[in-house]
N, CA and C atoms of all chains as a GROMACS GRO file, in nm:
protein
  633
    1MET      N    1  27.735   5.312  16.543
    1MET     CA    2  27.645   5.403  16.618
    1MET      C    3  27.628   5.542  16.554
    2LYS      N    4  27.515   5.603  16.545
    2LYS     CA    5  27.518   5.734  16.504
    2LYS      C    6  27.478   5.816  16.606
    3ILE      N    7  27.537   5.912  16.695
    3ILE     CA    8  27.472   5.999  16.813
    3ILE      C    9  27.457   6.142  16.743
    4GLN      N   10  27.321   6.168  16.751
    4GLN     CA   11  27.275   6.295  16.682
    4GLN      C   12  27.255   6.370  16.783
    5ILE      N   13  27.334   6.501  16.776
    5ILE     CA   14  27.322   6.615  16.881
    5ILE      C   15  27.205   6.743  16.791
    6LEU      N   16  27.088   6.755  16.842
    6LEU     CA   17  26.995   6.858  16.799
    6LEU      C   18  26.992   6.956  16.873
    7GLY      N   19  27.036   7.073  16.799
    7GLY     CA   20  27.038   7.211  16.861
    7GLY      C   21  27.146   7.303  16.772
    8THR      N   22  27.092   7.415  16.790
    8THR     CA   23  27.158   7.500  16.697
    8THR      C   24  27.311   7.557  16.736
    9GLY      N   25  27.362   7.514  16.846
    9GLY     CA   26  27.500   7.542  16.855
    9GLY      C   27  27.507   7.622  16.973
   10CYS      N   28  27.435   7.635  17.069
   10CYS     CA   29  27.459   7.694  17.200
   10CYS      C   30  27.557   7.623  17.274
   11ALA      N   31  27.601   7.677  17.408
   11ALA     CA   32  27.705   7.622  17.486
   11ALA      C   33  27.661   7.499  17.526
   12LYS      N   34  27.503   7.484  17.586
   12LYS     CA   35  27.445   7.337  17.632
   12LYS      C   36  27.451   7.242  17.529
   13CYS      N   37  27.430   7.298  17.392
   13CYS     CA   38  27.446   7.188  17.311
   13CYS      C   39  27.591   7.135  17.267
   14ILE      N   40  27.686   7.210  17.274
   14ILE     CA   41  27.799   7.159  17.270
   14ILE      C   42  27.844   7.091  17.404
   15LYS      N   43  27.808   7.125  17.510
   15LYS     CA   44  27.826   7.048  17.631
   15LYS      C   45  27.757   6.909  17.644
   16LEU      N   46  27.653   6.900  17.553
   16LEU     CA   47  27.588   6.764  17.543
   16LEU      C   48  27.668   6.670  17.447
   17THR      N   49  27.707   6.761  17.335
   17THR     CA   50  27.815   6.676  17.243
   17THR      C   51  27.926   6.620  17.298
   18GLU      N   52  27.984   6.705  17.409
   18GLU     CA   53  28.100   6.651  17.472
   18GLU      C   54  28.078   6.533  17.560
   19ASN      N   55  27.960   6.548  17.631
   19ASN     CA   56  27.915   6.441  17.715
   19ASN      C   57  27.915   6.320  17.645
   20ALA      N   58  27.877   6.341  17.531
   20ALA     CA   59  27.793   6.191  17.455
   20ALA      C   60  27.885   6.146  17.372
   21GLU      N   61  28.046   6.217  17.328
   21GLU     CA   62  28.151   6.156  17.306
   21GLU      C   63  28.214   6.103  17.428
   22LYS      N   64  28.231   6.138  17.554
   22LYS     CA   65  28.274   6.088  17.656
   22LYS      C   66  28.214   5.956  17.705
   23ALA      N   67  28.066   5.961  17.668
   23ALA     CA   68  28.024   5.821  17.688
   23ALA      C   69  28.051   5.727  17.610
   24ALA      N   70  28.020   5.746  17.522
   24ALA     CA   71  28.058   5.641  17.382
   24ALA      C   72  28.191   5.575  17.384
   25LYS      N   73  28.297   5.685  17.409
   25LYS     CA   74  28.434   5.647  17.425
   25LYS      C   75  28.459   5.543  17.539
   26GLU      N   76  28.393   5.560  17.632
   26GLU     CA   77  28.398   5.517  17.768
   26GLU      C   78  28.348   5.395  17.753
   27LEU      N   79  28.238   5.391  17.689
   27LEU     CA   80  28.159   5.231  17.659
   27LEU      C   81  28.256   5.153  17.547
   28GLY      N   82  28.334   5.235  17.463
   28GLY     CA   83  28.412   5.174  17.372
   28GLY      C   84  28.326   5.118  17.234
   29VAL      N   85  28.235   5.212  17.238
   29VAL     CA   86  28.167   5.178  17.093
   29VAL      C   87  28.208   5.259  16.986
   30ASP      N   88  28.185   5.190  16.891
   30ASP     CA   89  28.195   5.272  16.736
   30ASP      C   90  28.078   5.382  16.732
   31PHE      N   91  28.138   5.485  16.701
   31PHE     CA   92  28.038   5.589  16.688
   31PHE      C   93  28.089   5.703  16.615
   32GLU      N   94  27.982   5.790  16.552
   32GLU     CA   95  28.001   5.891  16.513
   32GLU      C   96  27.903   6.018  16.551
   33ILE      N   97  27.948   6.134  16.537
   33ILE     CA   98  27.843   6.240  16.610
   33ILE      C   99  27.836   6.319  16.487
   34GLU      N  100  27.685   6.325  16.469
   34GLU     CA  101  27.614   6.429  16.384
   34GLU      C  102  27.558   6.539  16.440
   35LYS      N  103  27.580   6.651  16.409
   35LYS     CA  104  27.531   6.761  16.484
   35LYS      C  105  27.405   6.806  16.369
   36ILE      N  106  27.276   6.817  16.422
   36ILE     CA  107  27.185   6.872  16.326
   36ILE      C  108  27.139   7.005  16.395
   37THR      N  109  27.189   7.106  16.291
   37THR     CA  110  27.159   7.267  16.362
   37THR      C  111  27.055   7.304  16.292
   38ASP      N  112  26.980   7.258  16.174
   38ASP     CA  113  26.891   7.311  16.107
   38ASP      C  114  26.751   7.324  16.191
   39ILE      N  115  26.716   7.435  16.232
   39ILE     CA  116  26.602   7.413  16.309
   39ILE      C  117  26.450   7.353  16.255
   40ASN      N  118  26.463   7.380  16.136
   40ASN     CA  119  26.331   7.278  16.058
   40ASN      C  120  26.359   7.144  16.060
   41LYS      N  121  26.483   7.101  16.043
   41LYS     CA  122  26.493   6.922  16.053
   41LYS      C  123  26.465   6.900  16.191
   42ILE      N  124  26.496   6.993  16.279
   42ILE     CA  125  26.493   6.980  16.454
   42ILE      C  126  26.341   6.942  16.432
   43MET      N  127  26.268   7.061  16.402
   43MET     CA  128  26.129   7.061  16.444
   43MET      C  129  26.022   6.930  16.378
   44ASP      N  130  26.088   6.902  16.250
   44ASP     CA  131  26.056   6.792  16.160
   44ASP      C  132  26.074   6.659  16.268
   45LEU      N  133  26.168   6.685  16.353
   45LEU     CA  134  26.155   6.557  16.425
   45LEU      C  135  26.050   6.553  16.552
   46GLY      N  136  26.013   6.648  16.566
   46GLY     CA  137  25.901   6.682  16.668
   46GLY      C  138  25.984   6.765  16.794
   47VAL      N  139  26.080   6.777  16.793
   47VAL     CA  140  26.174   6.829  16.897
   47VAL      C  141  26.144   6.978  16.931
   48MET      N  142  26.081   7.006  17.033
   48MET     CA  143  26.035   7.126  17.073
   48MET      C  144  26.142   7.190  17.153
   49MET      N  145  26.226   7.128  17.226
   49MET     CA  146  26.329   7.227  17.296
   49MET      C  147  26.468   7.158  17.284
   50THR      N  148  26.562   7.240  17.261
   50THR     CA  149  26.684   7.160  17.258
   50THR      C  150  26.782   7.193  17.362
   51PRO      N  151  26.888   7.113  17.418
   51PRO     CA  152  26.930   7.023  17.324
   51PRO      C  153  26.879   6.918  17.315
   52GLY      N  154  26.877   6.841  17.204
   52GLY     CA  155  26.803   6.708  17.195
   52GLY      C  156  26.922   6.611  17.167
   53LEU      N  157  26.898   6.510  17.221
   53LEU     CA  158  26.987   6.370  17.202
   53LEU      C  159  26.918   6.262  17.101
   54ALA      N  160  26.940   6.205  16.992
   54ALA     CA  161  26.916   6.094  16.905
   54ALA      C  162  27.008   5.998  16.898
   55ILE      N  163  26.993   5.860  16.920
   55ILE     CA  164  27.047   5.752  16.874
   55ILE      C  165  27.003   5.692  16.759
   56ASP      N  166  27.080   5.667  16.642
   56ASP     CA  167  27.029   5.591  16.510
   56ASP      C  168  26.915   5.654  16.495
   57GLY      N  169  26.856   5.783  16.472
   57GLY     CA  170  26.770   5.821  16.435
   57GLY      C  171  26.653   5.871  16.562
   58GLU      N  172  26.663   5.785  16.650
   58GLU     CA  173  26.558   5.759  16.762
   58GLU      C  174  26.599   5.868  16.884
   59VAL      N  175  26.475   5.993  16.877
   59VAL     CA  176  26.545   6.078  16.974
   59VAL      C  177  26.489   6.037  17.128
   60LYS      N  178  26.571   6.046  17.204
   60LYS     CA  179  26.611   5.963  17.335
   60LYS      C  180  26.603   6.098  17.481
   61SER      N  181  26.631   6.195  17.402
   61SER     CA  182  26.619   6.309  17.509
   61SER      C  183  26.587   6.465  17.448
   62VAL      N  184  26.536   6.544  17.531
   62VAL     CA  185  26.486   6.648  17.476
   62VAL      C  186  26.495   6.746  17.600
   63GLY      N  187  26.537   6.860  17.548
   63GLY     CA  188  26.551   6.991  17.653
   63GLY      C  189  26.636   6.971  17.743
   64LYS      N  190  26.724   6.878  17.776
   64LYS     CA  191  26.844   6.915  17.872
   64LYS      C  192  26.961   6.850  17.835
   65VAL      N  193  27.077   6.878  17.905
   65VAL     CA  194  27.202   6.842  17.913
   65VAL      C  195  27.220   6.724  17.963
   66LEU      N  196  27.215   6.598  17.937
   66LEU     CA  197  27.228   6.478  18.007
   66LEU      C  198  27.385   6.451  18.012
   67SER      N  199  27.407   6.398  18.166
   67SER     CA  200  27.563   6.371  18.196
   67SER      C  201  27.617   6.250  18.099
   68PRO      N  202  27.737   6.224  18.127
   68PRO     CA  203  27.778   6.123  18.043
   68PRO      C  204  27.733   5.987  18.101
   69GLU      N  205  27.703   5.966  18.228
   69GLU     CA  206  27.677   5.856  18.301
   69GLU      C  207  27.519   5.803  18.245
   70GLU      N  208  27.442   5.930  18.228
   70GLU     CA  209  27.276   5.922  18.197
   70GLU      C  210  27.303   5.862  18.026
   71ILE      N  211  27.394   5.928  17.961
   71ILE     CA  212  27.403   5.890  17.827
   71ILE      C  213  27.452   5.745  17.805
   72LYS      N  214  27.534   5.704  17.883
   72LYS     CA  215  27.596   5.571  17.882
   72LYS      C  216  27.449   5.467  17.904
   73LYS      N  217  27.386   5.513  18.017
   73LYS     CA  218  27.250   5.398  17.996
   73LYS      C  219  27.176   5.405  17.911
   74ILE      N  220  27.176   5.509  17.823
   74ILE     CA  221  27.084   5.528  17.702
   74ILE      C  222  27.151   5.438  17.601
   75ILE      N  223  27.242   5.454  17.568
   75ILE     CA  224  27.355   5.384  17.472
   75ILE      C  225  27.347   5.241  17.508
   76SER      N  226  27.375   5.204  17.646
   76SER     CA  227  27.391   5.057  17.683
   76SER      C  228  27.254   4.980  17.657
   77LYS      N  229  27.121   5.043  17.639
   77LYS     CA  230  26.996   4.988  17.643
   77LYS      C  231  26.964   4.898  17.513
   78MET      N  232  26.232   6.514  18.683
   78MET     CA  233  26.203   6.631  18.644
   78MET      C  234  26.348   6.694  18.586
   79THR      N  235  26.339   6.739  18.470
   79THR     CA  236  26.468   6.820  18.445
   79THR      C  237  26.456   6.971  18.514
   80ASN      N  238  26.600   6.984  18.556
   80ASN     CA  239  26.619   7.107  18.627
   80ASN      C  240  26.621   7.249  18.525
   81GLU      N  241  26.548   7.347  18.550
   81GLU     CA  242  26.540   7.440  18.454
   81GLU      C  243  26.686   7.470  18.408
   82LYS      N  244  26.787   7.472  18.492
   82LYS     CA  245  26.912   7.545  18.437
   82LYS      C  246  26.948   7.438  18.344
   83ASP      N  247  26.884   7.321  18.333
   83ASP     CA  248  26.957   7.231  18.240
   83ASP      C  249  26.889   7.247  18.070
   84ARG      N  250  26.800   7.308  18.099
   84ARG     CA  251  26.710   7.350  17.956
   84ARG      C  252  26.788   7.411  17.863
   85CYS      N  253  26.763   7.436  17.745
   85CYS     CA  254  26.804   7.514  17.648
   85CYS      C  255  26.688   7.592  17.592
   86CYS      N  256  26.706   7.563  17.444
   86CYS     CA  257  26.635   7.681  17.368
   86CYS      C  258  26.482   7.596  17.335
   87GLU      N  259  26.416   7.702  17.292
   87GLU     CA  260  26.274   7.661  17.234
   87GLU      C  261  26.253   7.676  17.097
   88THR      N  262  26.275   7.538  17.034
   88THR     CA  263  26.286   7.565  16.886
   88THR      C  264  26.207   7.628  16.806
   89SER      N  265  26.080   7.651  16.831
   89SER     CA  266  26.006   7.726  16.760
   89SER      C  267  25.970   7.881  16.794
   90THR      N  268  26.082   7.928  16.880
   90THR     CA  269  26.023   8.076  16.919
   90THR      C  270  26.140   8.136  16.887
   91GLN      N  271  26.249   8.085  16.846
   91GLN     CA  272  26.378   8.124  16.844
   91GLN      C  273  26.457   8.065  16.735
   92ASP      N  274  26.550   8.109  16.662
   92ASP     CA  275  26.655   8.052  16.577
   92ASP      C  276  26.800   8.074  16.614
   93THR      N  277  26.791   8.121  16.720
   93THR     CA  278  26.959   8.145  16.794
   93THR      C  279  26.953   8.051  16.922
   94CYS      N  280  27.048   8.010  16.940
   94CYS     CA  281  27.080   7.924  17.090
   94CYS      C  282  27.180   8.033  17.159
   95CYS      N  283  27.148   8.034  17.293
   95CYS     CA  284  27.050   7.999  17.401
   95CYS      C  285  27.033   8.101  17.497
   96SER      N  286  26.922   8.093  17.527
   96SER     CA  287  26.888   8.194  17.615
   96SER      C  288  26.851   8.144  17.743
   97GLY      N  289  26.844   8.018  17.755
   97GLY     CA  290  26.812   7.954  17.886
   97GLY      C  291  26.656   7.955  17.910
   98ALA      N  292  26.579   7.940  17.797
   98ALA     CA  293  26.418   7.929  17.831
   98ALA      C  294  26.387   7.835  17.917
   99GLY      N  295  26.250   7.863  17.969
   99GLY     CA  296  26.216   7.774  18.078
   99GLY      C  297  26.129   7.680  17.998
  100VAL      N  298  26.038   7.593  18.077
  100VAL     CA  299  25.958   7.482  18.031
  100VAL      C  300  25.845   7.518  17.913
  101LYS      N  301  25.861   7.465  17.807
  101LYS     CA  302  25.743   7.484  17.716
  101LYS      C  303  25.626   7.439  17.746
  102THR      N  304  25.500   7.517  17.715
  102THR     CA  305  25.398   7.469  17.707
  102THR      C  306  25.337   7.396  17.597
  103LEU      N  307  25.290   7.279  17.550
  103LEU     CA  308  25.239   7.210  17.436
  103LEU      C  309  25.091   7.200  17.429
  104ILE      N  310  25.034   7.213  17.347
  104ILE     CA  311  24.870   7.192  17.366
  104ILE      C  312  24.844   7.108  17.244
  105LEU      N  313  24.775   6.994  17.303
  105LEU     CA  314  24.740   6.903  17.191
  105LEU      C  315  24.580   6.864  17.225
  106ALA      N  316  24.532   6.847  17.067
  106ALA     CA  317  24.384   6.822  17.106
  106ALA      C  318  24.360   6.688  17.018
  107CYS      N  319  24.243   6.628  17.061
  107CYS     CA  320  24.220   6.511  16.986
  107CYS      C  321  24.179   6.518  16.850
  108SER      N  322  24.126   6.659  16.823
  108SER     CA  323  24.077   6.679  16.671
  108SER      C  324  23.985   6.571  16.569
  109GLY      N  325  23.915   6.505  16.670
  109GLY     CA  326  23.830   6.406  16.641
  109GLY      C  327  23.696   6.448  16.545
  110GLY      N  328  23.659   6.329  16.488
  110GLY     CA  329  23.546   6.340  16.352
  110GLY      C  330  23.406   6.407  16.441
  111SER      N  331  23.406   6.480  16.528
  111SER     CA  332  23.255   6.532  16.580
  111SER      C  333  23.278   6.674  16.601
  112ASN      N  334  23.149   6.727  16.630
  112ASN     CA  335  23.173   6.873  16.690
  112ASN      C  336  23.272   6.888  16.781
  113VAL      N  337  23.263   6.823  16.880
  113VAL     CA  338  23.339   6.833  16.999
  113VAL      C  339  23.522   6.801  16.989
  114GLY      N  340  23.532   6.713  16.860
  114GLY     CA  341  23.663   6.698  16.833
  114GLY      C  342  23.727   6.775  16.793
  115GLN      N  343  23.628   6.853  16.684
  115GLN     CA  344  23.707   6.990  16.616
  115GLN      C  345  23.703   7.091  16.707
  116ILE      N  346  23.569   7.108  16.780
  116ILE     CA  347  23.617   7.235  16.929
  116ILE      C  348  23.745   7.201  17.005
  117SER      N  349  23.778   7.085  17.008
  117SER     CA  350  23.900   7.064  17.079
  117SER      C  351  24.035   7.123  17.012
  118ASN      N  352  24.005   7.091  16.868
  118ASN     CA  353  24.112   7.147  16.744
  118ASN      C  354  24.116   7.311  16.785
  119GLN      N  355  23.988   7.347  16.758
  119GLN     CA  356  24.012   7.512  16.772
  119GLN      C  357  24.034   7.556  16.928
  120ILE      N  358  24.007   7.517  17.011
  120ILE     CA  359  24.035   7.538  17.115
  120ILE      C  360  24.205   7.546  17.153
  121MET      N  361  24.270   7.470  17.078
  121MET     CA  362  24.421   7.442  17.087
  121MET      C  363  24.476   7.562  16.981
  122ILE      N  364  24.421   7.591  16.864
  122ILE     CA  365  24.436   7.705  16.761
  122ILE      C  366  24.436   7.846  16.881
  123GLU      N  367  24.323   7.830  16.920
  123GLU     CA  368  24.291   7.986  17.007
  123GLU      C  369  24.399   7.986  17.120
  124LEU      N  370  24.435   7.894  17.189
  124LEU     CA  371  24.525   7.917  17.301
  124LEU      C  372  24.658   7.922  17.230
  125ASP      N  373  24.708   7.873  17.128
  125ASP     CA  374  24.842   7.902  17.042
  125ASP      C  375  24.833   8.050  17.021
  126LYS      N  376  24.726   8.109  16.985
  126LYS     CA  377  24.718   8.246  16.925
  126LYS      C  378  24.724   8.335  17.027
  127ASP      N  379  24.669   8.300  17.142
  127ASP     CA  380  24.682   8.404  17.260
  127ASP      C  381  24.823   8.362  17.339
  128GLY      N  382  24.906   8.282  17.295
  128GLY     CA  383  25.025   8.273  17.392
  128GLY      C  384  25.042   8.187  17.501
  129THR      N  385  24.916   8.115  17.512
  129THR     CA  386  24.916   8.001  17.652
  129THR      C  387  25.039   7.885  17.612
  130GLY      N  388  25.055   7.879  17.488
  130GLY     CA  389  25.163   7.760  17.454
  130GLY      C  390  25.151   7.740  17.313
  131ASN      N  391  25.232   7.639  17.276
  131ASN     CA  392  25.221   7.612  17.131
  131ASN      C  393  25.153   7.478  17.110
  132ALA      N  394  25.059   7.503  16.978
  132ALA     CA  395  24.985   7.417  16.950
  132ALA      C  396  25.074   7.258  16.888
  133TYR      N  397  25.047   7.165  16.912
  133TYR     CA  398  25.134   7.044  16.877
  133TYR      C  399  25.067   6.911  16.826
  134CYS      N  400  25.148   6.814  16.788
  134CYS     CA  401  25.074   6.719  16.720
  134CYS      C  402  25.062   6.593  16.799
  135LEU      N  403  24.963   6.567  16.843
  135LEU     CA  404  24.901   6.452  16.911
  135LEU      C  405  24.929   6.325  16.808
  136SER      N  406  24.910   6.328  16.678
  136SER     CA  407  24.905   6.238  16.580
  136SER      C  408  25.067   6.198  16.579
  137GLY      N  409  25.144   6.274  16.632
  137GLY     CA  410  25.278   6.240  16.609
  137GLY      C  411  25.294   6.160  16.728
  138ILE      N  412  25.288   6.160  16.865
  138ILE     CA  413  25.294   6.073  16.951
  138ILE      C  414  25.202   5.953  16.929
  139GLY      N  415  25.092   5.929  16.869
  139GLY     CA  416  25.029   5.813  16.812
  139GLY      C  417  25.102   5.752  16.717
  140ALA      N  418  25.177   5.817  16.636
  140ALA     CA  419  25.266   5.751  16.521
  140ALA      C  420  25.370   5.692  16.617
  141ALA      N  421  25.402   5.698  16.750
  141ALA     CA  422  25.528   5.668  16.820
  141ALA      C  423  25.652   5.715  16.764
  142MET      N  424  25.649   5.847  16.738
  142MET     CA  425  25.747   5.914  16.666
  142MET      C  426  25.824   5.987  16.818
  143SER      N  427  25.950   5.907  16.805
  143SER     CA  428  26.024   5.962  16.939
  143SER      C  429  26.046   6.114  16.980
  144GLY      N  430  26.063   6.198  16.892
  144GLY     CA  431  26.070   6.334  16.903
  144GLY      C  432  25.979   6.394  16.939
  145PHE      N  433  25.864   6.355  16.905
  145PHE     CA  434  25.729   6.400  16.970
  145PHE      C  435  25.698   6.356  17.104
  146ILE      N  436  25.708   6.216  17.131
  146ILE     CA  437  25.714   6.148  17.280
  146ILE      C  438  25.762   6.213  17.394
  147GLU      N  439  25.905   6.227  17.337
  147GLU     CA  440  26.003   6.286  17.441
  147GLU      C  441  25.975   6.440  17.463
  148SER      N  442  25.947   6.499  17.346
  148SER     CA  443  25.913   6.640  17.397
  148SER      C  444  25.758   6.652  17.459
  149ALA      N  445  25.689   6.582  17.466
  149ALA     CA  446  25.569   6.585  17.526
  149ALA      C  447  25.617   6.559  17.675
  150LYS      N  448  25.706   6.480  17.694
  150LYS     CA  449  25.721   6.435  17.839
  150LYS      C  450  25.814   6.515  17.912
  151ALA      N  451  25.893   6.600  17.801
  151ALA     CA  452  25.973   6.718  17.876
  151ALA      C  453  25.917   6.834  17.917
  152ALA      N  454  25.788   6.866  17.824
  152ALA     CA  455  25.712   6.995  17.834
  152ALA      C  456  25.608   6.994  17.952
  153ARG      N  457  25.553   7.087  17.978
  153ARG     CA  458  25.422   7.136  18.034
  153ARG      C  459  25.311   7.121  17.930
  154THR      N  460  25.215   7.037  17.935
  154THR     CA  461  25.104   6.964  17.822
  154THR      C  462  24.969   6.988  17.879
  155ILE      N  463  24.884   7.055  17.800
  155ILE     CA  464  24.754   7.077  17.798
  155ILE      C  465  24.658   6.986  17.707
  156LEU      N  466  24.621   6.913  17.731
  156LEU     CA  467  24.558   6.809  17.639
  156LEU      C  468  24.414   6.829  17.653
  157ILE      N  469  24.363   6.826  17.555
  157ILE     CA  470  24.208   6.848  17.495
  157ILE      C  471  24.140   6.740  17.435
  158ASP      N  472  24.053   6.669  17.485
  158ASP     CA  473  23.983   6.576  17.417
  158ASP      C  474  23.844   6.625  17.378
  159GLY      N  475  23.766   6.577  17.320
  159GLY     CA  476  23.629   6.615  17.270
  159GLY      C  477  23.534   6.542  17.374
  160CYS      N  478  23.570   6.426  17.368
  160CYS     CA  479  23.428   6.356  17.447
  160CYS      C  480  23.494   6.220  17.524
  161PRO      N  481  23.418   6.170  17.613
  161PRO     CA  482  23.482   6.072  17.709
  161PRO      C  483  23.509   5.967  17.662
  162VAL      N  484  23.559   5.914  17.533
  162VAL     CA  485  23.623   5.812  17.489
  162VAL      C  486  23.771   5.852  17.528
  163SER      N  487  23.818   5.972  17.514
  163SER     CA  488  23.955   5.985  17.590
  163SER      C  489  24.065   5.950  17.494
  164CYS      N  490  24.048   5.960  17.374
  164CYS     CA  491  24.149   5.902  17.298
  164CYS      C  492  24.293   5.958  17.315
  165GLY      N  493  24.259   6.106  17.308
  165GLY     CA  494  24.408   6.140  17.335
  165GLY      C  495  24.467   6.135  17.479
  166LYS      N  496  24.415   6.117  17.563
  166LYS     CA  497  24.453   6.067  17.708
  166LYS      C  498  24.507   5.920  17.696
  167LYS      N  499  24.439   5.854  17.626
  167LYS     CA  500  24.497   5.711  17.587
  167LYS      C  501  24.621   5.704  17.521
  168VAL      N  502  24.651   5.786  17.430
  168VAL     CA  503  24.740   5.825  17.347
  168VAL      C  504  24.849   5.849  17.455
  169PHE      N  505  24.838   5.941  17.534
  169PHE     CA  506  24.949   5.958  17.612
  169PHE      C  507  24.968   5.861  17.709
  170GLU      N  508  24.878   5.793  17.772
  170GLU     CA  509  24.906   5.671  17.866
  170GLU      C  510  24.995   5.559  17.796
  171LYS      N  511  24.952   5.551  17.671
  171LYS     CA  512  25.040   5.434  17.592
  171LYS      C  513  25.157   5.468  17.592
  172TYR      N  514  25.211   5.598  17.628
  172TYR     CA  515  25.363   5.628  17.614
  172TYR      C  516  25.409   5.683  17.745
  173GLY      N  517  25.335   5.658  17.856
  173GLY     CA  518  25.376   5.706  17.985
  173GLY      C  519  25.372   5.866  18.005
  174ILE      N  520  25.308   5.940  17.935
  174ILE     CA  521  25.296   6.083  17.947
  174ILE      C  522  25.167   6.126  18.026
  175LYS      N  523  25.190   6.213  18.128
  175LYS     CA  524  25.068   6.247  18.217
  175LYS      C  525  25.078   6.407  18.152
  176PRO      N  526  24.941   6.446  18.110
  176PRO     CA  527  24.915   6.598  18.088
  176PRO      C  528  24.917   6.671  18.208
  177SER      N  529  24.953   6.779  18.214
  177SER     CA  530  24.958   6.903  18.291
  177SER      C  531  24.818   6.960  18.357
  178ASP      N  532  24.772   6.969  18.231
  178ASP     CA  533  24.609   7.007  18.238
  178ASP      C  534  24.543   6.913  18.142
  179TYR      N  535  24.419   6.868  18.180
  179TYR     CA  536  24.336   6.782  18.090
  179TYR      C  537  24.212   6.830  18.115
  180PHE      N  538  24.128   6.841  18.001
  180PHE     CA  539  24.001   6.881  17.962
  180PHE      C  540  23.910   6.797  17.846
  181ILE      N  541  23.781   6.768  17.892
  181ILE     CA  542  23.713   6.719  17.790
  181ILE      C  543  23.588   6.825  17.740
  182VAL      N  544  23.586   6.843  17.617
  182VAL     CA  545  23.471   6.943  17.584
  182VAL      C  546  23.347   6.929  17.617
  183THR      N  547  23.324   6.778  17.618
  183THR     CA  548  23.162   6.775  17.670
  183THR      C  549  23.130   6.778  17.792
  184GLU      N  550  23.254   6.794  17.872
  184GLU     CA  551  23.225   6.817  18.026
  184GLU      C  552  23.225   6.974  18.071
  185LEU      N  553  23.234   7.038  17.928
  185LEU     CA  554  23.226   7.196  17.962
  185LEU      C  555  23.069   7.263  17.900
  186GLY      N  556  23.001   7.143  17.880
  186GLY     CA  557  22.894   7.170  17.855
  186GLY      C  558  22.825   7.189  17.687
  187ILE      N  559  22.932   7.099  17.624
  187ILE     CA  560  22.885   7.103  17.474
  187ILE      C  561  22.848   6.933  17.445
  188GLU      N  562  22.712   6.934  17.400
  188GLU     CA  563  22.696   6.772  17.368
  188GLU      C  564  22.770   6.750  17.230
  189LYS      N  565  22.784   6.626  17.230
  189LYS     CA  566  22.862   6.544  17.112
  189LYS      C  567  22.749   6.522  16.986
  190THR      N  568  22.798   6.597  16.920
  190THR     CA  569  22.694   6.572  16.764
  190THR      C  570  22.796   6.545  16.628
  191HIS      N  571  22.733   6.531  16.536
  191HIS     CA  572  22.823   6.538  16.439
  191HIS      C  573  22.760   6.646  16.332
  192ASP      N  574  22.709   6.755  16.407
  192ASP     CA  575  22.654   6.894  16.326
  192ASP      C  576  22.763   6.978  16.358
  193PHE      N  577  22.846   7.021  16.226
  193PHE     CA  578  22.970   7.088  16.235
  193PHE      C  579  22.929   7.252  16.205
  194SER      N  580  22.781   7.285  16.231
  194SER     CA  581  22.732   7.434  16.147
  194SER      C  582  22.758   7.541  16.264
  195LYS      N  583  22.765   7.499  16.396
  195LYS     CA  584  22.814   7.591  16.494
  195LYS      C  585  22.931   7.572  16.572
  196LEU      N  586  23.016   7.538  16.515
  196LEU     CA  587  23.159   7.504  16.576
  196LEU      C  588  23.214   7.665  16.621
  197LYS      N  589  23.188   7.781  16.566
  197LYS     CA  590  23.266   7.886  16.617
  197LYS      C  591  23.168   7.935  16.760
  198GLU      N  592  23.083   7.935  16.751
  198GLU     CA  593  22.985   7.970  16.880
  198GLU      C  594  22.981   7.862  16.985
  199GLU      N  595  23.002   7.734  16.950
  199GLU     CA  596  23.002   7.627  17.063
  199GLU      C  597  23.178   7.669  17.115
  200THR      N  598  23.270   7.683  17.048
  200THR     CA  599  23.410   7.685  17.078
  200THR      C  600  23.417   7.837  17.173
  201ASP      N  601  23.338   7.935  17.156
  201ASP     CA  602  23.333   8.067  17.223
  201ASP      C  603  23.285   8.029  17.324
  202LYS      N  604  23.200   7.932  17.357
  202LYS     CA  605  23.112   7.949  17.458
  202LYS      C  606  23.200   7.862  17.582
  203VAL      N  607  23.289   7.793  17.536
  203VAL     CA  608  23.374   7.684  17.638
  203VAL      C  609  23.506   7.752  17.644
  204LEU      N  610  23.556   7.818  17.588
  204LEU     CA  611  23.668   7.866  17.557
  204LEU      C  612  23.719   7.960  17.676
  205ASN      N  613  23.656   8.054  17.733
  205ASN     CA  614  23.671   8.145  17.832
  205ASN      C  615  23.663   8.058  17.962
  206THR      N  616  23.572   7.964  17.969
  206THR     CA  617  23.535   7.872  18.099
  206THR      C  618  23.691   7.785  18.096
  207LEU      N  619  23.738   7.735  17.987
  207LEU     CA  620  23.855   7.649  17.996
  207LEU      C  621  23.998   7.741  18.044
  208LYS      N  622  23.983   7.864  17.979
  208LYS     CA  623  24.125   7.940  18.007
  208LYS      C  624  24.119   7.970  18.179
  209THR      N  625  23.989   7.974  18.234
  209THR     CA  626  24.009   8.005  18.365
  209THR      C  627  24.074   7.885  18.432
  210LYS      N  628  24.052   7.772  18.392
  210LYS     CA  629  24.116   7.645  18.476
  210LYS      C  630  24.251   7.610  18.443
  211ILE      N  631  24.322   7.678  18.328
  211ILE     CA  632  24.477   7.639  18.339
  211ILE      C  633  24.540   7.735  18.427
   0.00000   0.00000   0.00000
């Protein structure tokens, strides 16, 4: 599973990354984290507010820092 | 509803992160093949130019692109349809998005035609009225 963090690297982007890693580890899934920091690539995905979270290329959340529990629910779907 | 404190950057207005920006306003138009469809598009452009919000891609949502759908869900949205067929609203409904403000150009006093020769004057006629309702 590829977990993609969309954001240019602010504190909230870093927090979302940490939460996503925690969620994936607690679920025991194989994952890799990809940080997409290029603003043009982020906008090409249609994402207008960061941080954003995508799983395997599908954007799941925009403009908020999801908690590990919220991310677990997304991963488990 | 996302808390303001959880939000981060607005990608189109800044290239550095993060200043705790508020909820972004996205403007979407049906941009259809009639005078009122094209007026809806021009209204979207004018509202972007005056700083009301950012013009955004309804077709991205219609194409089921997840980033567009999630952005529209997270933002404040102004949706402009040209006529009561309401294609824009139907696209929103298909993905569970509710517009914050919704307008139909024909309900603002413009008759639907395929005459594109008066777009500027017809746009000017409805733009100020619409602005008072946002």
